N, CA, C and O atoms as a Maestro MAE file, in Angstrom:
{
 s_m_m2io_version
 :::
 2.0.0
}

f_m_ct {
 s_m_title
 :::
 protein
 m_atom[308] {
  # First column is atom index #
  i_m_mmod_type
  r_m_x_coord
  r_m_y_coord
  r_m_z_coord
  i_m_residue_number
  s_m_chain_name
  s_m_pdb_residue_name
  s_m_pdb_atom_name
  i_m_atomic_number
  :::
  1 25 -26.916 11.239 21.314 1 A "UNK " " N  " 7
  2 3 -26.910 10.212 20.736 1 A "UNK " " CA " 6
  3 2 -26.156 9.188 20.890 1 A "UNK " " C  " 6
  4 15 -26.351 8.056 20.447 1 A "UNK " " O  " 8
  5 25 -25.092 9.647 21.658 2 A "UNK " " N  " 7
  6 3 -24.418 8.593 22.094 2 A "UNK " " CA " 6
  7 2 -24.940 7.850 23.601 2 A "UNK " " C  " 6
  8 15 -24.354 6.857 24.033 2 A "UNK " " O  " 8
  9 25 -25.871 8.348 24.172 3 A "UNK " " N  " 7
  10 3 -26.241 7.572 25.166 3 A "UNK " " CA " 6
  11 2 -27.279 6.605 24.549 3 A "UNK " " C  " 6
  12 15 -27.399 5.458 24.979 3 A "UNK " " O  " 8
  13 25 -27.941 7.037 23.648 4 A "UNK " " N  " 7
  14 3 -28.868 6.170 22.552 4 A "UNK " " CA " 6
  15 2 -28.356 4.802 22.309 4 A "UNK " " C  " 6
  16 15 -28.741 3.651 22.514 4 A "UNK " " O  " 8
  17 25 -27.073 5.547 21.659 5 A "UNK " " N  " 7
  18 3 -26.456 4.202 20.892 5 A "UNK " " CA " 6
  19 2 -25.767 3.073 21.941 5 A "UNK " " C  " 6
  20 15 -25.545 1.891 21.675 5 A "UNK " " O  " 8
  21 25 -25.543 3.646 22.977 6 A "UNK " " N  " 7
  22 3 -25.568 2.596 24.197 6 A "UNK " " CA " 6
  23 2 -26.572 1.919 24.795 6 A "UNK " " C  " 6
  24 15 -26.343 0.896 25.441 6 A "UNK " " O  " 8
  25 25 -27.893 2.462 24.630 7 A "UNK " " N  " 7
  26 3 -29.049 2.197 24.932 7 A "UNK " " CA " 6
  27 2 -29.473 0.804 24.096 7 A "UNK " " C  " 6
  28 15 -29.888 -0.278 24.511 7 A "UNK " " O  " 8
  29 25 -29.195 1.291 22.750 8 A "UNK " " N  " 7
  30 3 -29.557 0.334 21.790 8 A "UNK " " CA " 6
  31 2 -28.577 -0.875 21.873 8 A "UNK " " C  " 6
  32 15 -29.024 -2.021 21.905 8 A "UNK " " O  " 8
  33 25 -27.277 -0.624 21.908 9 A "UNK " " N  " 7
  34 3 -26.328 -2.067 22.383 9 A "UNK " " CA " 6
  35 2 -26.841 -2.640 23.316 9 A "UNK " " C  " 6
  36 15 -27.326 -3.726 22.999 9 A "UNK " " O  " 8
  37 25 -26.968 -2.287 24.647 10 A "UNK " " N  " 7
  38 3 -27.791 -2.855 25.613 10 A "UNK " " CA " 6
  39 2 -28.714 -3.457 25.467 10 A "UNK " " C  " 6
  40 15 -28.694 -4.619 25.873 10 A "UNK " " O  " 8
  41 25 -29.995 -2.902 24.786 11 A "UNK " " N  " 7
  42 3 -31.240 -3.468 24.516 11 A "UNK " " CA " 6
  43 2 -31.010 -4.817 23.689 11 A "UNK " " C  " 6
  44 15 -31.613 -5.793 24.135 11 A "UNK " " O  " 8
  45 25 -30.334 -4.985 22.708 12 A "UNK " " N  " 7
  46 3 -30.084 -5.895 21.835 12 A "UNK " " CA " 6
  47 2 -29.491 -6.923 22.688 12 A "UNK " " C  " 6
  48 15 -29.366 -8.027 22.159 12 A "UNK " " O  " 8
  49 25 -29.124 -6.799 23.818 13 A "UNK " " N  " 7
  50 3 -28.410 -7.872 24.650 13 A "UNK " " CA " 6
  51 2 -29.631 -8.668 25.703 13 A "UNK " " C  " 6
  52 15 -29.703 -9.879 25.913 13 A "UNK " " O  " 8
  53 25 -30.420 -7.718 26.198 14 A "UNK " " N  " 7
  54 3 -31.233 -8.198 27.111 14 A "UNK " " CA " 6
  55 2 -32.543 -8.490 26.555 14 A "UNK " " C  " 6
  56 15 -33.118 -9.405 27.145 14 A "UNK " " O  " 8
  57 25 -33.215 -7.938 25.525 15 A "UNK " " N  " 7
  58 3 -34.507 -8.225 24.922 15 A "UNK " " CA " 6
  59 2 -34.423 -8.790 23.515 15 A "UNK " " C  " 6
  60 15 -34.611 -8.175 22.466 15 A "UNK " " O  " 8
  61 25 -34.147 -9.908 23.657 16 A "UNK " " N  " 7
  62 3 -33.732 -10.602 22.323 16 A "UNK " " CA " 6
  63 2 -35.223 -10.940 21.705 16 A "UNK " " C  " 6
  64 15 -35.380 -11.102 20.495 16 A "UNK " " O  " 8
  65 25 -36.288 -11.030 22.647 17 A "UNK " " N  " 7
  66 3 -37.355 -11.686 22.053 17 A "UNK " " CA " 6
  67 2 -38.257 -10.759 22.363 17 A "UNK " " C  " 6
  68 15 -39.407 -11.143 22.151 17 A "UNK " " O  " 8
  69 25 -38.130 -9.344 22.917 18 A "UNK " " N  " 7
  70 3 -39.156 -8.616 23.290 18 A "UNK " " CA " 6
  71 2 -38.714 -7.346 23.077 18 A "UNK " " C  " 6
  72 15 -37.636 -7.310 22.483 18 A "UNK " " O  " 8
  73 25 -39.222 -6.211 23.387 19 A "UNK " " N  " 7
  74 3 -38.860 -4.851 23.019 19 A "UNK " " CA " 6
  75 2 -39.010 -4.150 24.522 19 A "UNK " " C  " 6
  76 15 -39.669 -4.468 25.512 19 A "UNK " " O  " 8
  77 25 -38.125 -3.084 24.250 20 A "UNK " " N  " 7
  78 3 -37.721 -2.288 25.661 20 A "UNK " " CA " 6
  79 2 -37.504 -0.948 25.551 20 A "UNK " " C  " 6
  80 15 -36.867 -0.594 24.558 20 A "UNK " " O  " 8
  81 25 -37.868 -0.114 26.313 21 A "UNK " " N  " 7
  82 3 -37.660 1.287 26.263 21 A "UNK " " CA " 6
  83 2 -36.687 1.824 27.335 21 A "UNK " " C  " 6
  84 15 -36.493 1.478 28.500 21 A "UNK " " O  " 8
  85 25 -36.043 2.951 26.426 22 A "UNK " " N  " 7
  86 3 -35.171 3.682 27.269 22 A "UNK " " CA " 6
  87 2 -35.934 4.684 28.394 22 A "UNK " " C  " 6
  88 15 -36.533 5.711 28.076 22 A "UNK " " O  " 8
  89 25 -35.812 4.250 29.580 23 A "UNK " " N  " 7
  90 3 -36.312 5.150 30.856 23 A "UNK " " CA " 6
  91 2 -35.860 5.830 31.601 23 A "UNK " " C  " 6
  92 15 -36.577 6.399 32.425 23 A "UNK " " O  " 8
  93 25 -34.363 6.026 31.564 24 A "UNK " " N  " 7
  94 3 -33.634 7.042 32.248 24 A "UNK " " CA " 6
  95 2 -32.040 7.344 31.778 24 A "UNK " " C  " 6
  96 15 -31.402 6.432 31.252 24 A "UNK " " O  " 8
  97 25 -31.652 8.188 31.915 25 A "UNK " " N  " 7
  98 3 -30.182 8.431 31.787 25 A "UNK " " CA " 6
  99 2 -29.472 9.116 32.762 25 A "UNK " " C  " 6
  100 15 -29.965 10.240 32.664 25 A "UNK " " O  " 8
  101 25 -28.696 9.171 33.576 26 A "UNK " " N  " 7
  102 3 -27.878 9.432 34.769 26 A "UNK " " CA " 6
  103 2 -26.201 9.499 34.228 26 A "UNK " " C  " 6
  104 15 -25.651 8.608 33.580 26 A "UNK " " O  " 8
  105 25 -25.639 10.642 34.624 27 A "UNK " " N  " 7
  106 3 -24.274 11.074 34.909 27 A "UNK " " CA " 6
  107 2 -24.113 10.854 33.323 27 A "UNK " " C  " 6
  108 15 -23.156 10.089 33.204 27 A "UNK " " O  " 8
  109 25 -24.598 11.167 32.100 28 A "UNK " " N  " 7
  110 3 -24.005 10.964 31.313 28 A "UNK " " CA " 6
  111 2 -22.842 12.309 30.915 28 A "UNK " " C  " 6
  112 15 -23.145 13.491 31.081 28 A "UNK " " O  " 8
  113 25 -21.738 11.934 30.471 29 A "UNK " " N  " 7
  114 3 -20.512 13.216 30.225 29 A "UNK " " CA " 6
  115 2 -20.062 12.796 28.908 29 A "UNK " " C  " 6
  116 15 -19.563 11.684 28.736 29 A "UNK " " O  " 8
  117 25 -20.181 13.436 28.198 30 A "UNK " " N  " 7
  118 3 -18.837 13.651 26.978 30 A "UNK " " CA " 6
  119 2 -17.702 14.290 27.181 30 A "UNK " " C  " 6
  120 15 -17.828 15.497 27.384 30 A "UNK " " O  " 8
  121 25 -16.451 13.787 27.192 31 A "UNK " " N  " 7
  122 3 -15.395 14.562 27.440 31 A "UNK " " CA " 6
  123 2 -14.914 15.546 26.138 31 A "UNK " " C  " 6
  124 15 -14.384 16.635 26.357 31 A "UNK " " O  " 8
  125 25 -15.069 15.228 25.260 32 A "UNK " " N  " 7
  126 3 -14.530 15.973 23.969 32 A "UNK " " CA " 6
  127 2 -15.643 15.935 22.814 32 A "UNK " " C  " 6
  128 15 -16.596 15.171 22.967 32 A "UNK " " O  " 8
  129 25 -15.568 16.627 21.814 33 A "UNK " " N  " 7
  130 3 -16.379 16.573 20.873 33 A "UNK " " CA " 6
  131 2 -15.916 15.514 19.646 33 A "UNK " " C  " 6
  132 15 -14.905 15.162 19.039 33 A "UNK " " O  " 8
  133 25 -17.339 15.257 19.708 34 A "UNK " " N  " 7
  134 3 -16.871 13.948 18.451 34 A "UNK " " CA " 6
  135 2 -17.151 14.432 16.854 34 A "UNK " " C  " 6
  136 15 -18.154 14.955 16.369 34 A "UNK " " O  " 8
  137 25 -16.011 14.092 16.300 35 A "UNK " " N  " 7
  138 3 -15.997 14.836 15.042 35 A "UNK " " CA " 6
  139 2 -16.628 13.566 13.683 35 A "UNK " " C  " 6
  140 15 -16.715 12.347 13.829 35 A "UNK " " O  " 8
  141 25 -16.927 14.257 12.625 36 A "UNK " " N  " 7
  142 3 -17.362 13.148 11.722 36 A "UNK " " CA " 6
  143 2 -16.179 12.085 11.433 36 A "UNK " " C  " 6
  144 15 -15.004 12.444 11.347 36 A "UNK " " O  " 8
  145 25 -16.520 10.990 11.317 37 A "UNK " " N  " 7
  146 3 -15.453 10.076 10.924 37 A "UNK " " CA " 6
  147 2 -14.813 9.123 12.085 37 A "UNK " " C  " 6
  148 15 -14.447 7.951 11.986 37 A "UNK " " O  " 8
  149 25 -14.794 9.920 13.124 38 A "UNK " " N  " 7
  150 3 -14.470 9.118 14.634 38 A "UNK " " CA " 6
  151 2 -14.995 7.860 14.859 38 A "UNK " " C  " 6
  152 15 -16.219 7.860 14.994 38 A "UNK " " O  " 8
  153 25 -14.492 6.883 14.932 39 A "UNK " " N  " 7
  154 3 -14.816 5.713 15.129 39 A "UNK " " CA " 6
  155 2 -14.862 5.367 16.866 39 A "UNK " " C  " 6
  156 15 -13.842 5.115 17.506 39 A "UNK " " O  " 8
  157 25 -16.155 5.410 17.425 40 A "UNK " " N  " 7
  158 3 -16.592 4.950 18.716 40 A "UNK " " CA " 6
  159 2 -16.578 3.578 19.137 40 A "UNK " " C  " 6
  160 15 -17.323 2.864 18.467 40 A "UNK " " O  " 8
  161 25 -15.955 3.017 20.037 41 A "UNK " " N  " 7
  162 3 -15.915 1.567 20.477 41 A "UNK " " CA " 6
  163 2 -16.590 2.011 21.629 41 A "UNK " " C  " 6
  164 15 -16.292 2.900 22.426 41 A "UNK " " O  " 8
  165 25 -17.715 1.110 21.577 42 A "UNK " " N  " 7
  166 3 -19.011 1.171 23.018 42 A "UNK " " CA " 6
  167 2 -18.786 0.027 23.899 42 A "UNK " " C  " 6
  168 15 -18.807 -1.097 23.397 42 A "UNK " " O  " 8
  169 25 -18.560 0.183 25.235 43 A "UNK " " N  " 7
  170 3 -18.890 -1.081 26.091 43 A "UNK " " CA " 6
  171 2 -20.058 -0.625 27.100 43 A "UNK " " C  " 6
  172 15 -20.250 0.471 27.628 43 A "UNK " " O  " 8
  173 25 -20.955 -2.139 27.212 44 A "UNK " " N  " 7
  174 3 -21.909 -1.704 27.998 44 A "UNK " " CA " 6
  175 2 -22.084 -2.740 29.043 44 A "UNK " " C  " 6
  176 15 -22.117 -3.932 28.734 44 A "UNK " " O  " 8
  177 25 -22.217 -2.257 30.498 45 A "UNK " " N  " 7
  178 3 -21.980 -3.563 31.453 45 A "UNK " " CA " 6
  179 2 -23.765 -3.669 32.178 45 A "UNK " " C  " 6
  180 15 -24.544 -2.720 32.269 45 A "UNK " " O  " 8
  181 25 -23.970 -4.810 32.518 46 A "UNK " " N  " 7
  182 3 -25.405 -4.551 33.003 46 A "UNK " " CA " 6
  183 2 -24.696 -4.536 34.694 46 A "UNK " " C  " 6
  184 15 -23.637 -5.021 35.092 46 A "UNK " " O  " 8
  185 25 -25.675 -3.839 35.369 47 A "UNK " " N  " 7
  186 3 -25.205 -3.643 36.640 47 A "UNK " " CA " 6
  187 2 -26.320 -4.234 37.597 47 A "UNK " " C  " 6
  188 15 -25.891 -4.994 38.465 47 A "UNK " " O  " 8
  189 25 -27.609 -4.015 37.577 48 A "UNK " " N  " 7
  190 3 -28.532 -4.641 37.930 48 A "UNK " " CA " 6
  191 2 -29.700 -4.797 37.269 48 A "UNK " " C  " 6
  192 15 -29.869 -4.230 36.190 48 A "UNK " " O  " 8
  193 25 -30.885 -5.774 37.962 49 A "UNK " " N  " 7
  194 3 -32.242 -5.908 37.323 49 A "UNK " " CA " 6
  195 2 -33.279 -5.998 38.429 49 A "UNK " " C  " 6
  196 15 -33.380 -6.790 39.366 49 A "UNK " " O  " 8
  197 25 -34.013 -4.973 38.062 50 A "UNK " " N  " 7
  198 3 -35.044 -4.787 38.969 50 A "UNK " " CA " 6
  199 2 -36.334 -5.201 38.264 50 A "UNK " " C  " 6
  200 15 -36.902 -4.429 37.492 50 A "UNK " " O  " 8
  201 25 -36.895 -6.702 38.596 51 A "UNK " " N  " 7
  202 3 -37.771 -7.039 38.095 51 A "UNK " " CA " 6
  203 2 -38.445 -6.575 36.682 51 A "UNK " " C  " 6
  204 15 -39.603 -6.163 36.615 51 A "UNK " " O  " 8
  205 25 -37.647 -6.686 35.658 52 A "UNK " " N  " 7
  206 3 -38.026 -6.203 34.158 52 A "UNK " " CA " 6
  207 2 -37.336 -4.832 33.728 52 A "UNK " " C  " 6
  208 15 -37.405 -4.406 32.576 52 A "UNK " " O  " 8
  209 25 -36.697 -4.212 34.709 53 A "UNK " " N  " 7
  210 3 -35.995 -3.050 34.392 53 A "UNK " " CA " 6
  211 2 -34.627 -3.346 34.850 53 A "UNK " " C  " 6
  212 15 -34.335 -4.025 35.834 53 A "UNK " " O  " 8
  213 25 -33.507 -2.540 33.712 54 A "UNK " " N  " 7
  214 3 -32.330 -3.268 33.909 54 A "UNK " " CA " 6
  215 2 -31.449 -1.869 34.015 54 A "UNK " " C  " 6
  216 15 -31.715 -0.973 33.214 54 A "UNK " " O  " 8
  217 25 -30.678 -1.726 34.738 55 A "UNK " " N  " 7
  218 3 -29.559 -0.698 34.943 55 A "UNK " " CA " 6
  219 2 -27.970 -1.023 34.346 55 A "UNK " " C  " 6
  220 15 -27.246 -1.922 34.773 55 A "UNK " " O  " 8
  221 25 -27.696 -0.252 33.471 56 A "UNK " " N  " 7
  222 3 -26.229 -0.424 32.862 56 A "UNK " " CA " 6
  223 2 -25.478 0.813 32.805 56 A "UNK " " C  " 6
  224 15 -25.957 1.944 32.712 56 A "UNK " " O  " 8
  225 25 -24.204 0.479 32.873 57 A "UNK " " N  " 7
  226 3 -23.430 1.437 32.588 57 A "UNK " " CA " 6
  227 2 -22.537 1.421 31.499 57 A "UNK " " C  " 6
  228 15 -22.081 0.304 31.252 57 A "UNK " " O  " 8
  229 25 -22.076 2.547 30.620 58 A "UNK " " N  " 7
  230 3 -21.610 2.597 29.453 58 A "UNK " " CA " 6
  231 2 -20.584 3.326 29.045 58 A "UNK " " C  " 6
  232 15 -20.555 4.479 29.476 58 A "UNK " " O  " 8
  233 25 -19.681 2.966 28.295 59 A "UNK " " N  " 7
  234 3 -18.444 4.065 28.111 59 A "UNK " " CA " 6
  235 2 -18.297 4.118 26.687 59 A "UNK " " C  " 6
  236 15 -18.604 3.086 26.091 59 A "UNK " " O  " 8
  237 25 -17.904 5.068 26.027 60 A "UNK " " N  " 7
  238 3 -17.284 4.693 24.567 60 A "UNK " " CA " 6
  239 2 -15.940 5.492 24.725 60 A "UNK " " C  " 6
  240 15 -15.679 6.206 25.693 60 A "UNK " " O  " 8
  241 25 -15.048 5.256 23.543 61 A "UNK " " N  " 7
  242 3 -13.477 5.396 23.402 61 A "UNK " " CA " 6
  243 2 -13.521 5.410 22.197 61 A "UNK " " C  " 6
  244 15 -14.308 4.808 21.467 61 A "UNK " " O  " 8
  245 25 -12.256 6.444 21.783 62 A "UNK " " N  " 7
  246 3 -12.197 7.062 20.405 62 A "UNK " " CA " 6
  247 2 -10.441 6.569 20.486 62 A "UNK " " C  " 6
  248 15 -9.767 7.226 21.279 62 A "UNK " " O  " 8
  249 25 -9.719 5.449 19.695 63 A "UNK " " N  " 7
  250 3 -8.264 5.525 19.675 63 A "UNK " " CA " 6
  251 2 -8.062 5.098 21.206 63 A "UNK " " C  " 6
  252 15 -7.136 5.677 21.773 63 A "UNK " " O  " 8
  253 25 -8.862 4.080 22.030 64 A "UNK " " N  " 7
  254 3 -8.431 4.012 23.235 64 A "UNK " " CA " 6
  255 2 -8.554 5.029 24.313 64 A "UNK " " C  " 6
  256 15 -8.218 4.836 25.481 64 A "UNK " " O  " 8
  257 25 -8.960 5.911 23.928 65 A "UNK " " N  " 7
  258 3 -9.330 7.214 24.978 65 A "UNK " " CA " 6
  259 2 -10.991 7.346 25.339 65 A "UNK " " C  " 6
  260 15 -11.918 7.323 24.528 65 A "UNK " " O  " 8
  261 25 -11.051 7.463 26.521 66 A "UNK " " N  " 7
  262 3 -12.602 7.268 27.087 66 A "UNK " " CA " 6
  263 2 -13.230 8.781 26.659 66 A "UNK " " C  " 6
  264 15 -12.628 9.801 26.997 66 A "UNK " " O  " 8
  265 25 -14.355 8.834 25.971 67 A "UNK " " N  " 7
  266 3 -14.776 10.126 25.511 67 A "UNK " " CA " 6
  267 2 -16.024 10.155 25.871 67 A "UNK " " C  " 6
  268 15 -16.506 11.287 25.881 67 A "UNK " " O  " 8
  269 25 -16.752 9.259 26.187 68 A "UNK " " N  " 7
  270 3 -18.111 9.336 26.919 68 A "UNK " " CA " 6
  271 2 -18.446 8.171 27.884 68 A "UNK " " C  " 6
  272 15 -17.977 7.037 27.791 68 A "UNK " " O  " 8
  273 25 -19.417 8.651 28.925 69 A "UNK " " N  " 7
  274 3 -19.469 7.559 29.865 69 A "UNK " " CA " 6
  275 2 -20.987 7.646 30.529 69 A "UNK " " C  " 6
  276 15 -21.566 8.703 30.277 69 A "UNK " " O  " 8
  277 25 -21.486 6.992 31.085 70 A "UNK " " N  " 7
  278 3 -22.695 7.430 31.739 70 A "UNK " " CA " 6
  279 2 -23.364 6.106 32.131 70 A "UNK " " C  " 6
  280 15 -22.786 5.049 31.876 70 A "UNK " " O  " 8
  281 25 -24.662 6.119 32.794 71 A "UNK " " N  " 7
  282 3 -25.472 4.944 33.436 71 A "UNK " " CA " 6
  283 2 -26.952 5.172 32.753 71 A "UNK " " C  " 6
  284 15 -27.377 6.323 32.663 71 A "UNK " " O  " 8
  285 25 -27.521 4.361 32.401 72 A "UNK " " N  " 7
  286 3 -29.073 4.356 31.808 72 A "UNK " " CA " 6
  287 2 -29.848 3.232 32.055 72 A "UNK " " C  " 6
  288 15 -29.329 2.120 31.956 72 A "UNK " " O  " 8
  289 25 -30.923 3.348 32.339 73 A "UNK " " N  " 7
  290 3 -32.022 2.126 32.355 73 A "UNK " " CA " 6
  291 2 -32.879 1.937 31.417 73 A "UNK " " C  " 6
  292 15 -33.373 2.946 30.912 73 A "UNK " " O  " 8
  293 25 -33.275 0.662 30.944 74 A "UNK " " N  " 7
  294 3 -34.072 0.132 30.271 74 A "UNK " " CA " 6
  295 2 -35.128 -0.407 30.782 74 A "UNK " " C  " 6
  296 15 -34.886 -0.776 31.932 74 A "UNK " " O  " 8
  297 25 -36.519 -0.691 30.360 75 A "UNK " " N  " 7
  298 3 -37.347 -1.694 31.000 75 A "UNK " " CA " 6
  299 2 -38.269 -2.285 29.753 75 A "UNK " " C  " 6
  300 15 -38.566 -1.730 28.695 75 A "UNK " " O  " 8
  301 25 -38.578 -3.451 30.189 76 A "UNK " " N  " 7
  302 3 -39.351 -4.265 28.958 76 A "UNK " " CA " 6
  303 2 -40.486 -3.775 28.757 76 A "UNK " " C  " 6
  304 15 -41.111 -3.536 29.790 76 A "UNK " " O  " 8
  305 25 -41.120 -3.472 27.559 77 A "UNK " " N  " 7
  306 3 -42.258 -3.007 27.067 77 A "UNK " " CA " 6
  307 2 -43.434 -3.977 27.359 77 A "UNK " " C  " 6
  308 15 -44.570 -3.704 26.973 77 A "UNK " " O  " 8
  :::
 }
 m_bond[307] {
  # First column is bond index #
  i_m_from
  i_m_to
  i_m_order
  :::
  1 1 2 1
  2 2 3 1
  3 3 4 2
  4 3 5 1
  5 5 6 1
  6 6 7 1
  7 7 8 2
  8 7 9 1
  9 9 10 1
  10 10 11 1
  11 11 12 2
  12 11 13 1
  13 13 14 1
  14 14 15 1
  15 15 16 2
  16 15 17 1
  17 17 18 1
  18 18 19 1
  19 19 20 2
  20 19 21 1
  21 21 22 1
  22 22 23 1
  23 23 24 2
  24 23 25 1
  25 25 26 1
  26 26 27 1
  27 27 28 2
  28 27 29 1
  29 29 30 1
  30 30 31 1
  31 31 32 2
  32 31 33 1
  33 33 34 1
  34 34 35 1
  35 35 36 2
  36 35 37 1
  37 37 38 1
  38 38 39 1
  39 39 40 2
  40 39 41 1
  41 41 42 1
  42 42 43 1
  43 43 44 2
  44 43 45 1
  45 45 46 1
  46 46 47 1
  47 47 48 2
  48 47 49 1
  49 49 50 1
  50 50 51 1
  51 51 52 2
  52 51 53 1
  53 53 54 1
  54 54 55 1
  55 55 56 2
  56 55 57 1
  57 57 58 1
  58 58 59 1
  59 59 60 2
  60 59 61 1
  61 61 62 1
  62 62 63 1
  63 63 64 2
  64 63 65 1
  65 65 66 1
  66 66 67 1
  67 67 68 2
  68 67 69 1
  69 69 70 1
  70 70 71 1
  71 71 72 2
  72 71 73 1
  73 73 74 1
  74 74 75 1
  75 75 76 2
  76 75 77 1
  77 77 78 1
  78 78 79 1
  79 79 80 2
  80 79 81 1
  81 81 82 1
  82 82 83 1
  83 83 84 2
  84 83 85 1
  85 85 86 1
  86 86 87 1
  87 87 88 2
  88 87 89 1
  89 89 90 1
  90 90 91 1
  91 91 92 2
  92 91 93 1
  93 93 94 1
  94 94 95 1
  95 95 96 2
  96 95 97 1
  97 97 98 1
  98 98 99 1
  99 99 100 2
  100 99 101 1
  101 101 102 1
  102 102 103 1
  103 103 104 2
  104 103 105 1
  105 105 106 1
  106 106 107 1
  107 107 108 2
  108 107 109 1
  109 109 110 1
  110 110 111 1
  111 111 112 2
  112 111 113 1
  113 113 114 1
  114 114 115 1
  115 115 116 2
  116 115 117 1
  117 117 118 1
  118 118 119 1
  119 119 120 2
  120 119 121 1
  121 121 122 1
  122 122 123 1
  123 123 124 2
  124 123 125 1
  125 125 126 1
  126 126 127 1
  127 127 128 2
  128 127 129 1
  129 129 130 1
  130 130 131 1
  131 131 132 2
  132 131 133 1
  133 133 134 1
  134 134 135 1
  135 135 136 2
  136 135 137 1
  137 137 138 1
  138 138 139 1
  139 139 140 2
  140 139 141 1
  141 141 142 1
  142 142 143 1
  143 143 144 2
  144 143 145 1
  145 145 146 1
  146 146 147 1
  147 147 148 2
  148 147 149 1
  149 149 150 1
  150 150 151 1
  151 151 152 2
  152 151 153 1
  153 153 154 1
  154 154 155 1
  155 155 156 2
  156 155 157 1
  157 157 158 1
  158 158 159 1
  159 159 160 2
  160 159 161 1
  161 161 162 1
  162 162 163 1
  163 163 164 2
  164 163 165 1
  165 165 166 1
  166 166 167 1
  167 167 168 2
  168 167 169 1
  169 169 170 1
  170 170 171 1
  171 171 172 2
  172 171 173 1
  173 173 174 1
  174 174 175 1
  175 175 176 2
  176 175 177 1
  177 177 178 1
  178 178 179 1
  179 179 180 2
  180 179 181 1
  181 181 182 1
  182 182 183 1
  183 183 184 2
  184 183 185 1
  185 185 186 1
  186 186 187 1
  187 187 188 2
  188 187 189 1
  189 189 190 1
  190 190 191 1
  191 191 192 2
  192 191 193 1
  193 193 194 1
  194 194 195 1
  195 195 196 2
  196 195 197 1
  197 197 198 1
  198 198 199 1
  199 199 200 2
  200 199 201 1
  201 201 202 1
  202 202 203 1
  203 203 204 2
  204 203 205 1
  205 205 206 1
  206 206 207 1
  207 207 208 2
  208 207 209 1
  209 209 210 1
  210 210 211 1
  211 211 212 2
  212 211 213 1
  213 213 214 1
  214 214 215 1
  215 215 216 2
  216 215 217 1
  217 217 218 1
  218 218 219 1
  219 219 220 2
  220 219 221 1
  221 221 222 1
  222 222 223 1
  223 223 224 2
  224 223 225 1
  225 225 226 1
  226 226 227 1
  227 227 228 2
  228 227 229 1
  229 229 230 1
  230 230 231 1
  231 231 232 2
  232 231 233 1
  233 233 234 1
  234 234 235 1
  235 235 236 2
  236 235 237 1
  237 237 238 1
  238 238 239 1
  239 239 240 2
  240 239 241 1
  241 241 242 1
  242 242 243 1
  243 243 244 2
  244 243 245 1
  245 245 246 1
  246 246 247 1
  247 247 248 2
  248 247 249 1
  249 249 250 1
  250 250 251 1
  251 251 252 2
  252 251 253 1
  253 253 254 1
  254 254 255 1
  255 255 256 2
  256 255 257 1
  257 257 258 1
  258 258 259 1
  259 259 260 2
  260 259 261 1
  261 261 262 1
  262 262 263 1
  263 263 264 2
  264 263 265 1
  265 265 266 1
  266 266 267 1
  267 267 268 2
  268 267 269 1
  269 269 270 1
  270 270 271 1
  271 271 272 2
  272 271 273 1
  273 273 274 1
  274 274 275 1
  275 275 276 2
  276 275 277 1
  277 277 278 1
  278 278 279 1
  279 279 280 2
  280 279 281 1
  281 281 282 1
  282 282 283 1
  283 283 284 2
  284 283 285 1
  285 285 286 1
  286 286 287 1
  287 287 288 2
  288 287 289 1
  289 289 290 1
  290 290 291 1
  291 291 292 2
  292 291 293 1
  293 293 294 1
  294 294 295 1
  295 295 296 2
  296 295 297 1
  297 297 298 1
  298 298 299 1
  299 299 300 2
  300 299 301 1
  301 301 302 1
  302 302 303 1
  303 303 304 2
  304 303 305 1
  305 305 306 1
  306 306 307 1
  307 307 308 2
  :::
 }
}
């Protein structure tokens, strides 16, 4: 769910007037269990664009401590 949340955030940034698809996830690691009530601050960074396919890296932190990281790909539908 955390990778999907990061992808949704990234999709909102690059697909303002179109739809996008999550096409791949790489090296996604969750460092600790996420508990109900935890507030996760997500950060996504556009790393590259390949003709309609976008590669992002993303991280999530709870209370300033990183708890999730990964790379994912979005493509224009």
